[in-house]
Wavefront OBJ file of the C-alpha trace (Angstrom):
o trace
v 85.107 -8.187 9.930
v 86.006 -7.418 13.466
v 89.642 -7.730 14.678
v 90.429 -10.128 17.663
v 89.690 -9.088 21.216
v 92.109 -10.283 23.900
v 91.062 -13.227 26.002
v 89.857 -12.668 29.490
v 91.107 -14.099 32.638
v 89.028 -15.535 35.483
v 86.818 -17.945 33.471
v 87.206 -20.784 36.002
v 85.702 -18.449 38.720
v 82.805 -17.582 36.315
v 82.100 -21.275 35.785
v 81.995 -21.977 39.522
v 79.634 -19.108 40.022
v 77.479 -20.628 37.375
v 77.182 -23.965 39.083
v 76.525 -22.502 42.500
v 73.730 -20.253 41.317
v 71.548 -23.150 40.185
v 70.073 -23.841 43.643
v 68.194 -20.707 44.497
v 64.440 -20.609 44.210
v 62.520 -17.810 42.401
v 60.183 -15.469 44.238
v 56.697 -14.681 42.951
v 56.514 -11.053 41.711
v 55.528 -9.169 38.580
v 57.692 -7.185 36.164
v 56.904 -4.971 33.181
v 55.799 -7.999 30.956
v 52.620 -8.294 33.018
v 51.341 -5.384 31.070
v 51.937 -7.030 27.752
v 49.317 -9.031 25.658
v 51.729 -11.752 24.331
v 51.169 -15.010 26.230
v 54.922 -15.663 25.941
v 55.889 -12.408 27.471
v 53.299 -12.915 30.208
v 54.831 -16.283 31.023
v 57.902 -14.292 32.170
v 55.964 -11.675 34.039
v 56.855 -13.212 37.480
v 60.547 -13.872 36.751
v 62.957 -12.065 39.081
v 64.654 -10.651 35.948
v 63.843 -7.053 35.355
v 62.468 -7.769 31.814
v 61.679 -4.907 29.445
v 59.566 -5.533 26.249
v 61.092 -4.458 23.011
v 60.799 -0.659 22.715
v 62.489 2.781 23.347
v 62.334 2.487 27.062
v 64.881 -0.423 27.184
v 67.331 1.165 24.821
v 67.108 4.605 26.526
v 67.958 2.788 29.837
v 70.925 0.950 28.328
v 72.318 4.150 26.766
v 71.802 6.203 29.925
v 73.540 3.600 32.208
v 76.072 2.385 29.627
v 75.048 -1.125 29.787
v 74.971 -4.090 27.360
v 71.521 -5.447 26.410
v 70.713 -9.190 26.724
v 68.095 -10.045 24.205
v 66.034 -13.176 24.702
v 63.743 -14.229 21.762
v 61.314 -17.070 21.960
v 57.592 -18.080 21.836
v 54.915 -19.294 24.033
v 54.997 -23.003 23.006
v 58.819 -23.459 22.802
v 60.047 -26.342 24.964
v 63.726 -25.124 25.378
v 62.397 -21.672 26.102
v 60.684 -23.179 29.069
v 63.745 -24.954 30.130
v 65.807 -21.902 30.047
v 63.295 -20.005 32.031
v 63.308 -22.630 34.846
v 67.111 -22.750 34.877
v 67.987 -19.129 34.496
v 65.234 -16.627 34.484
v 63.614 -17.918 37.655
v 67.097 -18.070 39.353
v 67.645 -15.413 41.888
v 71.459 -15.233 41.427
v 71.246 -15.121 37.726
v 68.573 -12.429 37.851
v 70.517 -10.226 40.307
v 73.527 -10.411 38.026
v 71.547 -9.806 34.865
v 69.653 -6.825 36.344
v 72.873 -5.237 37.690
v 74.951 -5.512 34.564
v 72.457 -5.656 31.642
v 69.134 -4.379 30.326
v 67.101 -7.514 29.588
v 64.677 -7.459 26.765
v 62.121 -10.237 26.011
v 60.604 -10.673 22.529
v 57.894 -12.900 21.242
v 59.154 -13.911 17.773
v 55.595 -14.525 16.661
v 54.659 -10.967 17.584
v 57.882 -9.510 16.143
v 59.252 -11.670 13.343
v 61.130 -8.634 12.085
v 63.110 -8.367 15.188
v 63.689 -12.113 15.187
v 64.854 -12.016 11.713
v 67.449 -9.398 12.192
v 69.125 -10.993 15.265
v 68.598 -14.688 14.058
v 70.605 -13.630 10.928
v 73.278 -12.334 13.193
v 73.556 -15.449 15.206
v 73.478 -17.709 12.068
v 76.256 -15.660 10.574
v 78.240 -15.907 13.829
v 77.698 -19.652 14.723
v 76.289 -21.305 11.531
v 73.141 -22.239 13.168
v 70.063 -20.812 15.062
v 66.938 -21.745 17.015
v 64.953 -20.700 20.069
v 65.311 -19.443 22.595
v 67.658 -17.002 20.857
v 70.066 -15.295 23.215
v 71.776 -12.303 21.733
v 74.072 -9.722 23.414
v 73.731 -6.098 22.117
v 75.251 -2.717 22.458
v 73.039 -0.064 23.969
v 72.103 1.081 20.441
v 70.967 -2.299 19.295
v 74.018 -3.470 17.350
v 74.858 -7.149 18.081
v 78.382 -7.715 19.688
v 80.858 -8.758 16.975
v 81.864 -12.228 15.886
v 85.351 -12.629 17.097
v 87.051 -15.857 16.204
v 89.629 -15.471 19.050
v 86.968 -15.205 21.515
v 85.193 -18.272 20.263
v 88.426 -20.278 20.340
v 89.109 -19.264 23.871
v 85.692 -19.273 25.341
v 83.850 -21.858 23.172
v 80.883 -19.607 22.147
v 80.427 -16.689 20.035
v 80.537 -13.186 21.471
v 77.310 -12.294 19.681
v 75.371 -14.933 21.398
v 73.697 -18.261 20.642
v 70.520 -20.183 21.409
v 69.704 -22.114 24.568
v 72.363 -21.539 27.361
v 72.156 -23.923 30.283
v 72.227 -23.222 34.015
v 74.382 -24.838 35.497
v 76.874 -25.904 32.690
v 75.863 -29.122 30.831
v 75.562 -30.594 27.346
v 79.101 -29.453 26.739
v 78.085 -25.886 27.291
v 79.114 -23.311 29.815
v 76.678 -21.910 32.304
v 74.577 -18.913 31.363
v 75.759 -16.876 34.354
v 79.342 -17.395 33.236
v 78.355 -16.234 29.711
v 76.899 -13.140 31.139
v 79.960 -12.394 33.289
v 82.500 -12.772 30.574
v 80.789 -10.391 28.251
v 80.134 -7.807 31.046
v 83.822 -7.991 32.074
v 84.904 -7.609 28.446
v 82.585 -4.604 27.994
v 84.023 -2.846 31.062
v 87.612 -3.527 29.748
v 87.233 -2.835 26.036
v 84.185 -0.632 25.282
v 85.699 1.377 22.490
v 87.036 -1.647 20.560
v 83.811 -3.476 20.890
v 81.953 -0.524 19.687
v 84.108 -0.261 16.655
v 83.996 -3.880 15.882
v 80.272 -4.052 16.367
v 79.732 -1.302 13.715
v 81.618 -3.341 11.153
v 79.815 -6.547 12.294
v 76.372 -4.731 11.955
v 77.233 -3.711 8.379
v 77.935 -7.421 7.477
v 74.668 -8.462 9.123
v 72.888 -5.640 7.191
v 74.196 -7.013 3.770
v 72.968 -10.460 4.602
v 69.466 -9.026 5.342
v 69.059 -7.048 2.187
v 70.218 -9.203 -0.697
v 71.783 -7.439 -3.695
v 72.696 -9.533 -6.537
v 72.671 -9.320 -10.386
v 69.514 -11.056 -11.538
v 69.383 -14.171 -13.712
v 66.837 -14.920 -16.470
v 63.704 -16.535 -14.929
v 63.275 -19.840 -16.727
v 62.138 -23.399 -16.312
v 65.788 -24.252 -15.595
v 65.333 -22.975 -11.912
v 62.312 -25.355 -11.575
v 64.282 -28.269 -12.863
v 67.232 -27.646 -10.611
v 64.792 -27.220 -7.631
v 63.256 -30.528 -8.430
v 66.679 -32.205 -8.701
v 67.821 -30.760 -5.278
v 64.721 -32.165 -3.625
v 65.299 -35.514 -5.427
v 68.845 -35.568 -4.144
v 67.859 -34.936 -0.549
v 64.769 -37.284 -0.642
v 64.856 -40.142 1.952
v 64.067 -43.116 -0.193
v 63.399 -45.291 2.865
v 61.361 -43.276 5.070
v 60.261 -40.288 2.757
v 60.722 -36.719 3.630
v 64.047 -34.876 3.068
v 67.293 -35.437 4.909
v 68.394 -38.107 7.071
v 67.969 -36.636 10.465
v 65.052 -34.777 11.978
v 62.073 -34.532 9.589
v 60.263 -31.257 8.979
v 57.006 -31.404 6.904
v 57.917 -28.364 4.646
v 54.402 -28.323 3.004
v 55.493 -25.601 0.421
v 58.178 -27.926 -0.897
v 55.480 -30.693 -1.302
v 53.319 -28.136 -3.071
v 56.119 -27.378 -5.571
v 56.565 -31.193 -6.291
v 52.853 -31.426 -7.094
v 53.114 -28.364 -9.379
v 56.362 -29.675 -10.981
v 54.568 -32.990 -11.728
v 51.765 -31.138 -13.313
v 54.101 -29.144 -15.492
v 56.516 -31.867 -16.517
v 54.701 -35.109 -16.116
v 57.612 -36.374 -13.988
v 56.204 -39.248 -11.755
v 59.170 -39.000 -9.386
v 58.039 -35.596 -8.288
v 54.408 -36.806 -7.500
v 55.859 -39.945 -5.886
v 58.068 -38.034 -3.491
v 55.310 -35.750 -2.484
v 52.668 -38.432 -1.911
v 55.059 -40.787 -0.049
v 55.970 -37.921 2.233
v 52.315 -37.119 2.859
v 51.560 -40.832 3.544
v 54.495 -40.889 6.034
v 53.428 -37.671 7.705
v 49.737 -39.232 7.968
v 50.822 -42.466 9.429
v 53.593 -41.350 11.652
v 53.889 -39.503 15.017
v 53.751 -36.074 13.490
v 49.968 -36.550 13.337
v 47.814 -36.642 16.424
v 45.821 -39.805 15.694
v 43.268 -39.008 18.547
v 42.568 -35.434 18.472
v 43.541 -34.519 14.895
v 46.187 -32.041 13.779
v 49.888 -32.104 13.462
v 52.841 -31.483 15.721
v 55.725 -29.372 14.719
v 58.310 -31.767 13.376
v 59.819 -35.270 13.975
v 62.961 -35.433 16.064
v 63.997 -38.712 14.212
v 64.353 -39.918 10.699
v 61.419 -42.320 10.933
v 58.633 -39.766 11.703
v 58.083 -41.468 15.009
v 58.569 -39.002 17.894
v 57.638 -35.340 17.296
v 58.432 -32.045 18.962
v 54.880 -31.848 20.347
v 53.850 -28.241 19.873
v 50.913 -27.544 17.498
v 51.066 -24.518 15.409
v 48.370 -22.953 13.300
v 50.601 -22.437 10.243
v 51.370 -26.149 10.119
v 47.706 -27.232 10.364
v 46.815 -24.685 7.524
v 49.709 -25.442 5.227
v 49.592 -29.214 5.631
v 45.764 -29.264 5.327
v 46.188 -27.373 1.977
v 48.739 -29.693 0.545
v 46.710 -32.706 1.560
v 43.650 -31.225 -0.265
v 45.807 -30.604 -3.400
v 46.957 -34.234 -3.267
v 43.386 -35.311 -3.235
v 42.586 -33.061 -6.158
v 45.509 -34.376 -8.078
v 44.844 -38.100 -7.371
v 41.249 -38.358 -6.321
v 42.438 -40.531 -3.376
v 40.013 -40.260 -0.400
v 42.922 -40.945 2.135
v 44.246 -37.411 1.591
v 40.814 -35.804 1.915
v 40.269 -37.705 5.179
v 43.511 -36.250 6.742
v 42.565 -32.755 5.600
v 39.269 -32.907 7.069
v 40.487 -34.233 10.429
v 43.129 -31.478 10.505
v 40.668 -28.648 9.863
v 38.000 -30.085 12.204
v 40.806 -30.059 14.958
v 41.364 -26.387 14.208
v 37.596 -25.541 14.371
v 37.414 -27.399 17.679
v 40.603 -26.325 19.459
v 42.132 -23.281 17.533
v 39.270 -21.030 16.983
v 38.164 -18.039 19.131
v 34.486 -17.296 19.923
v 34.474 -14.710 17.264
v 35.706 -16.992 14.607
v 39.408 -16.066 14.342
v 42.134 -18.691 14.465
v 44.438 -18.831 17.369
v 48.199 -19.470 17.245
v 49.443 -22.640 18.943
v 49.256 -25.331 21.651
v 52.403 -25.949 23.842
v 54.623 -29.052 23.673
v 54.713 -29.230 27.458
v 52.155 -29.964 30.219
v 53.080 -30.344 33.811
v 56.539 -29.425 32.931
v 57.133 -32.316 30.598
v 57.146 -32.396 26.769
v 54.645 -34.643 25.275
v 53.139 -35.763 28.553
v 49.595 -34.858 27.374
v 49.829 -37.072 24.364
v 51.710 -40.319 25.316
v 50.305 -43.638 26.940
v 51.628 -46.562 28.945
v 50.464 -49.947 27.666
v 48.865 -50.779 31.044
v 46.808 -47.558 30.743
v 45.666 -48.392 27.191
v 44.896 -52.070 28.248
v 42.728 -50.745 31.197
v 40.842 -48.197 28.977
v 40.243 -50.308 25.931
v 39.641 -53.753 27.359
v 39.004 -56.310 24.617
v 39.869 -53.758 21.852
v 43.476 -53.342 23.295
v 45.169 -55.822 20.947
v 43.551 -54.563 17.824
v 44.387 -50.951 18.789
v 48.001 -51.877 19.786
v 48.648 -53.519 16.471
v 47.243 -50.602 14.602
v 49.100 -47.828 16.299
v 52.349 -49.550 17.262
v 51.821 -49.737 21.059
v 54.619 -51.747 22.867
v 55.249 -52.621 26.381
v 58.648 -50.950 26.482
v 57.152 -47.877 24.736
v 58.733 -45.803 22.051
v 58.995 -42.507 23.933
v 61.151 -41.613 26.867
v 61.334 -38.008 28.505
v 62.495 -37.569 31.948
v 60.493 -39.747 34.313
v 58.085 -40.955 31.525
v 59.683 -44.285 30.818
v 58.157 -46.772 28.521
v 55.270 -44.689 27.200
v 53.869 -44.721 23.601
v 53.284 -42.047 21.220
v 50.745 -43.435 18.631
v 51.388 -43.874 14.913
v 49.883 -46.155 12.170
v 51.753 -49.528 12.116
v 49.618 -52.191 10.523
v 47.250 -51.491 7.693
v 43.414 -52.244 8.062
v 43.792 -54.994 5.372
v 46.519 -56.738 7.356
v 44.439 -56.495 10.628
v 41.405 -57.627 8.730
v 43.212 -60.864 7.765
v 44.757 -61.388 11.064
v 41.482 -60.894 13.103
v 39.171 -62.489 10.456
v 36.967 -59.346 10.234
v 35.770 -57.014 7.655
v 37.657 -53.676 7.210
v 34.423 -51.533 7.958
v 33.841 -53.370 11.196
v 37.518 -52.776 12.204
v 37.206 -49.057 11.375
v 34.190 -48.849 13.728
v 36.035 -50.562 16.594
v 39.078 -48.346 16.120
v 36.982 -45.251 15.905
v 35.291 -46.198 19.177
v 38.684 -46.795 20.713
v 39.974 -43.406 19.743
v 37.073 -41.762 21.138
v 37.456 -43.559 24.590
v 41.129 -42.361 24.649
v 40.289 -38.924 23.543
v 37.785 -38.512 26.452
v 40.291 -39.839 28.878
v 42.983 -37.372 27.537
v 40.661 -34.542 27.935
v 40.683 -35.109 31.702
v 44.654 -34.487 31.700
v 46.230 -31.229 32.432
v 46.332 -29.632 29.018
v 49.224 -27.854 27.371
v 49.245 -24.010 27.321
v 47.054 -22.546 24.570
v 48.556 -19.502 22.868
v 45.207 -17.690 21.894
v 46.717 -14.599 20.136
v 45.442 -13.952 16.647
v 48.084 -13.328 13.979
v 47.123 -11.893 10.606
v 49.562 -13.737 8.512
v 48.806 -17.186 10.117
v 45.126 -16.482 9.775
v 45.674 -15.624 6.119
v 47.182 -19.180 5.755
v 44.257 -20.662 7.620
v 41.625 -18.764 5.603
v 43.086 -20.030 2.428
v 43.312 -23.616 3.673
v 39.688 -23.779 4.749
v 38.472 -22.043 1.587
v 40.308 -24.498 -0.692
v 39.158 -27.454 1.277
v 35.506 -26.105 1.440
v 35.352 -26.017 -2.497
v 37.340 -29.130 -3.094
v 35.680 -31.330 -0.570
v 32.274 -29.861 -0.817
v 32.270 -28.585 2.763
v 30.325 -25.364 2.958
v 31.119 -25.191 6.780
v 34.791 -24.624 5.879
v 33.956 -21.773 3.530
v 31.818 -20.270 6.185
v 34.622 -20.541 8.710
v 37.090 -18.980 6.413
v 34.610 -16.074 5.720
v 34.243 -15.489 9.451
v 37.864 -15.355 10.063
v 38.361 -13.002 7.194
v 35.608 -10.822 8.601
v 37.368 -10.703 11.908
v 40.840 -9.877 10.445
v 39.559 -7.120 8.171
v 37.415 -5.475 10.943
v 39.335 -6.054 14.139
v 42.892 -6.034 12.833
v 42.571 -2.833 10.745
v 42.891 0.344 12.789
v 42.034 3.625 10.941
v 42.449 1.687 7.669
v 45.872 0.300 8.468
v 46.393 -3.464 8.925
v 47.850 -4.768 12.115
v 49.838 -7.955 12.875
v 48.461 -9.093 16.274
v 45.134 -9.144 18.140
v 44.682 -10.204 21.801
v 42.642 -9.004 24.631
v 40.692 -6.693 22.549
v 43.758 -4.938 21.212
v 45.150 -4.797 17.663
v 48.795 -3.849 17.687
v 52.085 -3.865 15.691
v 52.016 -2.532 12.114
v 51.398 -5.318 9.585
v 54.446 -6.820 7.939
v 54.945 -8.267 4.506
v 53.700 -11.789 5.400
v 50.542 -10.232 6.754
v 49.681 -8.576 3.504
v 50.853 -11.545 1.365
v 49.204 -14.384 3.191
v 46.007 -12.555 3.863
v 45.767 -11.615 0.158
v 46.326 -15.033 -0.939
v 43.722 -16.492 1.520
v 41.112 -13.893 0.289
v 41.726 -14.987 -3.279
v 40.910 -18.590 -2.187
v 37.899 -17.362 -0.335
v 36.676 -15.718 -3.455
v 37.107 -18.818 -5.572
v 35.206 -20.746 -3.045
v 32.384 -18.354 -2.498
v 32.086 -16.242 -5.624
v 31.707 -13.247 -3.569
v 33.653 -10.455 -5.275
v 34.115 -8.308 -2.092
v 36.965 -10.702 -1.271
v 38.747 -9.825 -4.544
v 38.113 -6.009 -3.700
v 39.750 -6.473 -0.308
v 42.687 -8.430 -1.781
v 43.220 -5.678 -4.417
v 43.291 -3.105 -1.672
v 45.724 -5.114 0.500
v 48.382 -5.446 -2.343
v 48.198 -1.693 -3.058
v 49.064 -1.041 0.632
v 51.680 -3.549 0.683
v 53.397 -2.009 -2.402
v 53.161 1.453 -1.026
v 54.606 0.634 2.376
v 57.058 -2.122 1.646
v 58.213 -2.045 -1.966
v 62.027 -1.423 -2.536
v 62.155 0.847 -5.535
v 65.885 0.430 -5.867
v 66.443 -3.284 -6.221
v 62.886 -4.697 -6.386
v 61.265 -7.027 -3.879
v 59.614 -6.165 -0.618
v 60.975 -5.205 2.733
v 59.569 -7.014 5.756
v 58.798 -3.909 7.707
v 58.012 -0.214 7.021
v 60.796 2.302 7.023
v 59.689 3.677 10.410
v 60.227 0.259 12.206
v 63.659 1.481 13.566
v 65.611 -1.821 13.145
v 69.199 -2.353 12.526
v 68.083 -3.116 8.983
v 64.949 -3.533 7.042
v 65.055 -7.312 6.045
v 63.938 -8.451 2.753
v 62.794 -12.060 3.372
v 63.721 -14.754 0.722
v 64.495 -17.991 2.630
v 61.478 -20.157 3.394
v 61.287 -21.481 6.881
v 58.438 -23.256 8.612
v 56.288 -20.817 6.611
v 57.000 -19.477 3.226
v 59.193 -16.392 2.729
v 57.364 -13.111 2.513
v 58.611 -12.327 -0.977
v 57.815 -15.830 -2.252
v 54.288 -15.366 -0.910
v 54.097 -11.770 -2.156
v 54.995 -12.951 -5.635
v 52.459 -15.743 -5.616
v 49.729 -13.369 -4.384
v 50.443 -10.663 -6.960
v 50.623 -13.212 -9.972
v 47.420 -14.914 -8.789
v 45.529 -11.623 -8.380
v 46.686 -10.329 -11.824
v 44.924 -13.341 -13.384
v 41.711 -12.132 -11.907
v 41.967 -8.414 -12.513
v 43.807 -8.457 -15.728
v 46.160 -5.795 -14.543
v 49.653 -5.906 -15.988
v 50.959 -3.855 -13.167
v 50.394 -6.615 -10.668
v 51.941 -9.244 -12.942
v 54.999 -6.967 -13.359
v 55.316 -6.517 -9.567
v 55.289 -10.203 -9.183
v 57.786 -10.800 -11.906
v 60.131 -8.168 -10.500
v 59.982 -9.656 -7.090
v 61.012 -13.046 -8.418
v 63.743 -11.315 -10.511
v 65.129 -9.763 -7.423
v 65.991 -13.068 -5.966
v 66.301 -15.122 -9.188
v 69.891 -16.139 -8.515
v 68.834 -17.738 -5.326
v 65.957 -19.335 -6.989
v 68.030 -20.718 -9.757
v 70.912 -21.913 -7.637
v 69.278 -22.972 -4.355
v 65.490 -22.861 -4.821
v 64.858 -26.515 -4.112
v 66.846 -26.078 -0.811
v 65.635 -22.801 0.632
v 62.940 -21.157 -1.588
v 60.374 -23.528 -2.861
v 57.482 -20.960 -2.346
v 59.366 -18.831 -4.902
v 59.556 -21.800 -7.283
v 55.756 -22.154 -6.849
v 55.413 -18.479 -7.818
v 57.768 -19.031 -10.704
v 55.821 -22.010 -12.073
v 52.703 -19.606 -12.034
v 54.827 -16.836 -13.835
v 56.048 -19.249 -16.537
v 52.460 -20.395 -17.161
v 50.653 -21.110 -19.132
v 48.224 -19.187 -16.936
v 44.499 -19.737 -17.464
v 41.319 -17.996 -16.472
v 38.131 -19.909 -16.157
v 35.056 -17.769 -16.015
v 31.757 -19.421 -15.113
v 28.970 -17.073 -15.916
v 25.401 -17.667 -14.573
v 23.402 -17.600 -11.489
v 25.533 -19.236 -8.692
v 22.307 -20.753 -7.130
v 21.317 -22.560 -10.353
v 22.008 -26.256 -10.417
v 23.574 -26.078 -13.869
v 26.016 -23.345 -12.629
v 26.753 -25.467 -9.511
v 27.638 -28.369 -11.730
v 30.159 -26.356 -13.652
v 31.615 -25.100 -10.461
v 31.940 -28.564 -8.988
v 33.890 -29.732 -12.059
v 36.413 -26.983 -11.601
v 36.589 -27.332 -7.768
v 37.380 -30.991 -7.694
v 40.495 -30.419 -10.006
v 44.053 -29.542 -9.230
v 44.445 -26.242 -11.255
v 47.114 -24.256 -9.581
v 47.801 -22.079 -12.697
v 44.045 -21.425 -13.456
v 42.086 -18.542 -11.896
v 38.426 -19.391 -11.198
v 36.085 -16.414 -11.686
v 32.458 -16.587 -10.841
v 30.591 -13.985 -13.121
v 26.906 -13.595 -11.909
v 24.438 -12.755 -14.672
v 23.561 -9.123 -15.093
v 25.377 -6.235 -13.555
v 28.048 -7.420 -11.129
v 29.441 -4.140 -9.742
v 31.939 -5.415 -7.291
v 33.457 -7.925 -9.634
v 33.677 -5.330 -12.467
v 35.368 -3.007 -9.981
v 38.483 -5.156 -10.102
v 37.896 -7.431 -13.139
v 36.294 -5.216 -15.886
v 37.383 -7.691 -18.435
v 34.694 -10.178 -17.303
v 31.873 -7.919 -18.569
v 32.064 -9.621 -21.919
v 31.824 -13.131 -20.407
v 27.988 -13.474 -20.095
v 25.631 -16.516 -20.056
v 24.875 -17.633 -23.577
v 21.552 -18.910 -25.011
v 20.002 -18.393 -21.404
v 22.254 -21.092 -19.929
v 25.172 -21.073 -17.471
v 28.394 -20.778 -19.589
v 32.089 -21.597 -18.946
v 34.827 -19.795 -20.690
v 38.322 -21.169 -20.630
v 40.996 -18.554 -21.441
v 44.691 -18.510 -21.720
v 46.107 -15.057 -20.958
v 42.678 -13.656 -21.486
v 42.237 -15.055 -24.925
v 39.088 -17.351 -24.575
v 38.143 -20.513 -26.356
v 34.600 -21.268 -27.522
v 32.259 -21.308 -24.523
v 30.595 -24.553 -23.205
v 27.490 -25.134 -21.027
v 27.709 -28.539 -19.257
v 30.150 -30.199 -16.967
v 31.042 -32.979 -19.471
v 32.168 -30.432 -21.990
v 34.067 -28.512 -19.323
v 35.793 -31.653 -18.272
v 37.011 -32.261 -21.812
v 38.069 -28.538 -22.139
v 40.053 -28.700 -18.939
v 41.871 -31.849 -20.032
v 43.309 -34.600 -17.607
v 42.898 -33.600 -14.021
l 1 2 3 4 5 6 7 8 9 10 11 12 13 14 15 16 17 18 19 20 21 22 23 24 25 26 27 28 29 30 31 32 33 34 35 36 37 38 39 40 41 42 43 44 45 46 47 48 49 50 51 52 53 54 55 56 57 58 59 60 61 62 63 64 65 66 67 68 69 70 71 72 73 74 75 76 77 78 79 80 81 82 83 84 85 86 87 88 89 90 91 92 93 94 95 96 97 98 99 100 101 102 103 104 105 106 107 108 109 110 111 112 113 114 115 116 117 118 119 120 121 122 123 124 125 126 127 128 129 130 131 132 133 134 135 136 137 138 139 140 141 142 143 144 145 146 147 148 149 150 151 152 153 154 155 156 157 158 159 160 161 162 163 164 165 166 167 168 169 170 171 172 173 174 175 176 177 178 179 180 181 182 183 184 185 186 187 188 189 190 191 192 193 194 195 196 197 198 199 200 201 202 203 204 205 206 207 208 209 210 211 212 213 214 215 216 217 218 219 220 221 222 223 224 225 226 227 228 229 230 231 232 233 234 235 236 237 238 239 240 241 242 243 244 245 246 247 248 249 250 251 252 253 254 255 256 257 258 259 260 261 262 263 264 265 266 267 268 269 270 271 272 273 274 275 276 277 278 279 280 281 282 283 284 285 286 287 288 289 290 291 292 293 294 295 296 297 298 299 300 301 302 303 304 305 306 307 308 309 310 311 312 313 314 315 316 317 318 319 320 321 322 323 324 325 326 327 328 329 330 331 332 333 334 335 336 337 338 339 340 341 342 343 344 345 346 347 348 349 350 351 352 353 354 355 356 357 358 359 360 361 362 363 364 365 366 367 368 369 370 371 372 373 374 375 376 377 378 379 380 381 382 383 384 385 386 387 388 389 390 391 392 393 394 395 396 397 398 399 400 401 402 403 404 405 406 407 408 409 410 411 412 413 414 415 416 417 418 419 420 421 422 423 424 425 426 427 428 429 430 431 432 433 434 435 436 437 438 439 440 441 442 443 444 445 446 447 448 449 450 451 452 453 454 455 456 457 458 459 460 461 462 463 464 465 466 467 468 469 470 471 472 473 474 475 476 477 478 479 480 481 482 483 484 485 486 487 488 489 490 491 492 493 494 495 496 497 498 499 500 501 502 503 504 505 506 507 508 509 510 511 512 513 514 515 516 517 518 519 520 521 522 523 524 525 526 527 528 529 530 531 532 533 534 535 536 537 538 539 540 541 542 543 544 545 546 547 548 549 550 551 552 553 554 555 556 557 558 559 560 561 562 563 564 565 566 567 568 569 570 571 572 573 574 575 576 577 578 579 580 581 582 583 584 585 586 587 588 589 590 591 592 593 594 595 596 597 598 599 600 601 602 603 604 605 606 607 608 609 610 611 612 613 614 615 616 617 618 619 620 621 622 623 624 625 626 627 628 629 630 631 632 633 634 635 636 637 638 639 640 641 642 643 644 645 646 647 648 649 650 651 652 653 654 655 656 657 658 659 660 661 662 663 664 665 666 667 668 669 670 671 672 673 674 675 676 677 678 679 680 681 682 683 684 685 686 687 688 689 690 691 692 693 694 695 696 697 698 699 700 701 702 703 704 705 706 707 708 709 710 711 712 713 714 715 716 717 718 719 720 721 722 723 724 725 726 727 728 729 730
């Protein structure tokens, strides 16, 4: 670890400068970011800061001029990114100092999750926490400044950097300009020592990014410990996990459903379903327009952080569908439909791809687009106001306060329809109609407001999640339009985001750019498998098989197993190997799931072994901390441990008898069963990737279902009732 650096004088002067600088307005001009496609980078194109995008030009300038680099990482719908821009990056005095003493680089973390992974790890190691905007100080060669305890004790912040830095000083934090000045002065005084210490610190960061540990046996013990960890952190009063801000963590809920299916433990199912109900009732859900906000800032799921991300819509819709399959409860299906309909309406491009996000802010205030005063609601709803207020928890004093917005209400379900029916002496269906009409009135009024920013870039990995969610919902809920939407998005990604046969990460403005990363391959593969199961079109399996081969060729670590996030040519401080889940599952957890699933369709042992070796690479983490940080890996482990089944339905997909067999399979929660549609006769595309299905033909001139365990099949059946008995309890 780096040795201490002497404390610097003159901190009081730096703080005074930071306070004084806050008053100057920003001019309107353009910098290099105006040439970028990222909506986040383009937001900063008129800052007086001389921003560079991530790339060789910025690093060459820093080396040539001997300057430190200030790296700012965020995303277009990030509230505190907007705050830091207004306070610091639009400030003339801050910009002058930054331009004179630093090379400033701006990165969209959604475009470059690899860059974000590297430097977020450095900040988390230095400070114990992370978030966005991420503010990192680098040497001209890209190494982060070292973590120096003496500097932190004297200055109150890590030399490496941090997250949001205010201008002027507030929230117990020093001013951003002061933070810039102290590091520039230190670099001028101690360049050799900082360079030496940064080299050692960079080695420490590399070790954290590329995990090397002796593997443990893969067993059910990891699943049991994962469940116990979730049970321990479960909020028995309000559902969800932890006792502070509430994150939906859909992959953890998916694991609990799988654990219940394996073990029969009712507590696992109860935790998952209670959390889904809390998410559906609370403020995380947009009860007017559909879809979900990012997370709740409180324990009670009341007030959210208001941005809407595609990955949340896809992952939550998926787990709501799975809950419906497991329980048969229509309330879960209703939420899934509402969520996916929101995506089709508001997060879909004209060409059928899915866009990235909606901002939390409008007119400079977080949540303003979504909240209501009680007087506005009373005026709009008239005689239905009281009913609506009781249903959605509207109060005169409000439940949300942000800046000037005092006493506004963010809607969440308070009273049940049954309670309201008794109170108002009405039938539940009649109340449903009145409330639906009221919601439409408010939605129409809301559409007249200034909307938040829409980040319309198309990301391969997030589209993979959405393709899978739409395909699963389409087959489970009998919604062909969802399967069609998934197919259209898949066509877009495979045609527009592949350049000369190589997959790309981002598309916007007619341009596909940035080499695909691990999550792109893994999530898209998984989504295409779902699309095959929903449509029976073998071309999606063929594409999925090609993707995992490209993923393995470009990203596999032959030394230790597991997959790197990026190709060797990425030129980063290190090639990360993602293993922790975040808002979306880790790349290696998703890759293991995709490989194991695909092996059940193709019968290829090599794919199974790749999935197993991936889980083995981080088996120690899965065993000891899986429930806390790697539930996607636990879902993959559940699949690996089996029993894995293959359900082949052979026959004309258009025949009513075949459709009845498929419907019986589609409605069930069967996460360890691969559903294979084997048309009668020669099925060239299917046989290209699943030769073993040639033997599973229709018998006696009837559509036929074969249920197999590890490719050993039971006696075939011909009707839905027999298949229902064969599959066992749903």
